[in-house]
C-alpha positions as CSV (number, residue, x, y, z in Angstrom):
1,M,0.0,0.0,0.0
2,I,1.4,3.4,-1.1
3,L,0.0,6.4,0.8
4,S,0.7,10.1,0.5
5,R,3.1,11.4,3.1
6,N,1.9,15.0,3.0
7,F,-1.1,17.2,2.2
8,K,-0.7,20.1,-0.2
9,P,-3.5,22.1,-1.9
10,I,-2.9,22.6,-5.6
11,D,-3.7,25.5,-8.1
12,D,-4.9,23.4,-11.0
13,D,-8.0,23.1,-13.2
14,D,-7.3,19.5,-14.1
15,Y,-10.2,17.6,-12.4
16,E,-8.2,14.3,-12.1
17,R,-5.4,16.1,-10.2
18,L,-7.9,17.9,-8.0
19,A,-9.8,14.6,-7.2
20,A,-6.5,13.0,-6.4
21,V,-5.7,15.5,-3.6
22,S,-9.0,14.7,-1.9
23,G,-8.6,11.0,-2.7
24,R,-5.2,10.7,-1.1
25,L,-6.3,12.4,2.1
26,R,-9.4,10.1,2.3
27,S,-7.2,7.0,1.7
28,V,-4.8,7.9,4.5
29,L,-7.8,8.6,6.9
30,E,-9.5,5.3,5.9
31,A,-6.4,3.2,6.4
32,F,-5.7,4.9,9.7
33,A,-9.2,4.4,11.0
34,E,-9.3,0.8,9.9
35,G,-5.9,0.0,11.2
36,T,-4.5,-1.0,7.8
37,L,-1.6,1.5,7.6
38,P,1.7,-0.1,6.4
39,P,4.3,-0.6,9.1
40,E,6.4,2.4,7.9
41,Y,3.5,4.7,8.4
42,G,3.7,4.9,12.2
43,P,3.0,7.7,14.7
44,K,6.0,9.8,13.6
45,Q,4.8,9.8,10.0
46,L,1.2,10.4,11.0
47,A,2.4,13.5,12.9
48,L,4.3,14.7,9.9
49,Y,1.2,14.4,7.8
50,A,-0.8,16.2,10.5
51,R,1.8,19.1,10.3
52,T,1.2,19.5,6.6
53,L,-2.6,19.7,7.3
54,V,-2.1,22.3,10.0
55,E,0.2,24.3,7.8
56,H,-2.4,24.5,5.0
57,Q,-5.4,25.2,7.1
58,R,-7.4,28.1,5.7
59,F,-8.0,31.4,7.4
60,D,-11.6,30.4,8.3
61,G,-10.6,27.1,9.9
62,S,-11.5,24.9,6.9
63,F,-9.3,22.8,4.7
64,A,-9.3,22.6,0.9
65,G,-7.5,20.7,-1.8
66,H,-7.5,23.7,-4.1
67,V,-5.9,27.0,-3.2
68,R,-9.0,28.9,-4.2
69,P,-12.0,26.6,-3.6
70,E,-14.5,29.4,-3.9
71,E,-13.7,29.5,-7.7
72,L,-14.7,25.8,-8.2
73,D,-18.0,24.6,-9.5
74,A,-20.4,23.6,-6.7
75,D,-20.0,19.8,-7.1
76,V,-16.2,20.0,-7.3
77,R,-16.1,22.4,-4.4
78,T,-18.0,19.9,-2.3
79,D,-15.4,17.3,-2.7
80,L,-12.4,19.7,-2.6
81,H,-13.5,21.8,0.3
82,R,-16.2,20.3,2.5
83,F,-15.1,16.7,2.2
84,V,-11.5,17.7,2.6
85,T,-12.4,19.6,5.7
86,W,-14.4,16.7,7.2
87,A,-11.6,14.3,6.4
88,A,-8.8,16.6,7.8
89,L,-10.7,17.2,11.0
90,A,-11.4,13.4,11.4
91,F,-7.7,12.7,10.8
92,L,-6.5,15.2,13.4
93,C,-9.0,14.0,16.0
94,L,-8.1,10.4,15.4
95,L,-4.4,11.2,15.8
96,K,-5.2,12.9,19.1
97,T,-7.1,9.8,20.3
98,R,-4.8,7.0,19.1
99,H,-1.4,8.7,19.4
100,P,-1.7,11.5,21.9
101,E,2.1,11.8,22.3
102,A,2.7,12.2,18.6
103,A,-0.2,14.6,18.4
104,A,1.3,16.7,21.2
105,E,4.4,17.2,19.0
106,V,2.4,18.8,16.2
107,E,2.5,22.6,16.8
108,G,-0.8,24.2,16.3
109,L,-2.8,21.0,16.2
110,E,-5.2,21.9,19.1
111,G,-6.0,25.3,17.5
112,A,-6.4,23.6,14.1
113,V,-9.0,21.2,15.5
114,A,-10.8,24.0,17.4
115,G,-10.9,26.1,14.2
116,A,-12.2,23.2,12.0
117,L,-14.9,22.4,14.5
118,R,-16.2,25.9,14.4
119,T,-15.9,26.8,10.7
120,S,-19.3,27.1,8.9
121,V,-17.9,24.7,6.2
122,V,-17.9,21.7,8.6
123,S,-21.5,22.2,9.6
124,D,-23.0,22.4,6.1
125,F,-24.7,19.2,5.2
126,A,-26.9,20.5,2.4
127,F,-26.1,19.3,-1.1
128,P,-28.6,21.0,-3.5
129,E,-26.2,20.3,-6.4
130,S,-26.8,16.6,-5.9
131,G,-30.5,16.7,-6.3
132,P,-32.3,13.5,-5.4
133,A,-28.9,11.9,-4.5
134,E,-28.4,14.4,-1.7
135,P,-28.7,11.7,1.0
136,V,-25.8,9.8,-0.5
137,Q,-23.5,12.7,0.3
138,Q,-25.0,13.2,3.7
139,V,-24.4,9.6,4.7
140,E,-20.9,9.8,3.4
141,A,-20.2,13.0,5.3
142,A,-21.5,11.4,8.5
143,L,-19.3,8.3,8.0
144,V,-16.2,10.4,7.3
145,L,-16.6,12.4,10.5
146,A,-17.3,9.3,12.5
147,S,-14.1,7.6,11.3
148,G,-12.3,10.2,13.4
149,G,-14.7,10.1,16.4
150,V,-16.0,13.6,15.7
151,P,-19.7,13.0,16.4
152,A,-18.9,11.3,19.7
153,L,-16.7,14.2,20.7
154,I,-19.4,16.8,19.9
155,K,-22.1,14.8,21.6
156,A,-20.0,14.6,24.8
157,A,-19.1,18.3,24.6
158,P,-21.5,20.3,22.4
159,A,-20.1,23.6,23.7
160,L,-17.0,22.9,21.6
161,A,-18.9,23.5,18.4
162,P,-22.6,24.5,18.9
163,E,-23.3,25.0,15.2
164,L,-21.8,21.6,14.4
165,A,-23.7,20.0,17.3
166,K,-27.0,21.4,15.9
167,A,-26.2,20.3,12.4
168,L,-25.3,16.8,13.3
169,K,-28.5,16.5,15.3
170,E,-30.6,17.7,12.4
171,L,-28.7,15.3,10.1
172,A,-29.6,12.4,12.3
173,E,-33.2,13.5,12.6
174,G,-33.4,13.6,8.8
175,F,-32.2,10.0,8.5
176,K,-34.7,8.9,11.2
177,K,-37.5,10.6,9.4
178,R,-36.7,8.9,6.1
179,L,-36.6,5.5,7.9
180,E,-39.9,6.2,9.7
181,E,-41.6,7.3,6.5
182,K,-39.9,4.5,4.5
183,D,-38.6,7.1,2.2
184,T,-35.4,5.2,1.6
185,L,-35.3,4.5,-2.1
186,L,-33.0,6.6,-4.2
187,V,-32.6,7.1,-7.9
188,G,-32.5,3.8,-9.7
189,G,-34.5,2.0,-6.9
190,I,-31.5,1.6,-4.6
191,D,-32.6,1.2,-1.0
192,Y,-30.5,3.3,1.3
193,A,-32.2,2.1,4.5
194,P,-29.1,0.0,5.7
195,L,-26.8,3.0,5.1
196,Y,-29.1,5.4,7.0
197,L,-29.0,3.0,9.9
198,Q,-25.2,2.8,9.6
199,A,-25.0,6.6,9.5
200,L,-27.2,6.9,12.6
201,E,-25.0,4.5,14.5
202,A,-22.0,6.5,13.4
203,L,-23.7,9.6,14.8
204,G,-24.3,7.9,18.1
205,E,-28.1,7.7,17.6
């Protein structure tokens, strides 16, 4: 398994290169969360990766795979800004939980987490650009955040991020409503009920 050793936003209009930035971050997070990182990717390397995230955190507390995400089309911006923010936050929180000593060596990590928790980007779970497929994005967002223990953190201490606490609660209520009303079929007849249940569990509901 070959994983990226650093995070760096790019200034590029090539969609494949843009997607790769988000994809590499998500791959590192997934392997870290699932415990499938290669042996050479230990706490020291994870801390180095965290440093590159902190170094490239945006002024508003969010993270992005493009240097100017506001210039991207809505669907691309979702992947390169919101999902990158959710994945970066999840990674930093997971590092704090699993390797606190390594996390303590990352200058600015605590402030980066605090900033990410409070940025408006992290609390936005609306995907109008996705149309009927909006729930797919919402479930994915919940699972990405949960991979780093973010929902549990906020549920235990909502004062850390009141806006995010409210947004996560509303997200869970939306999933519950769909299940109660049996409104679980998406475009193409795909039944999303199992994934709504998985998302609710990830959100601690």
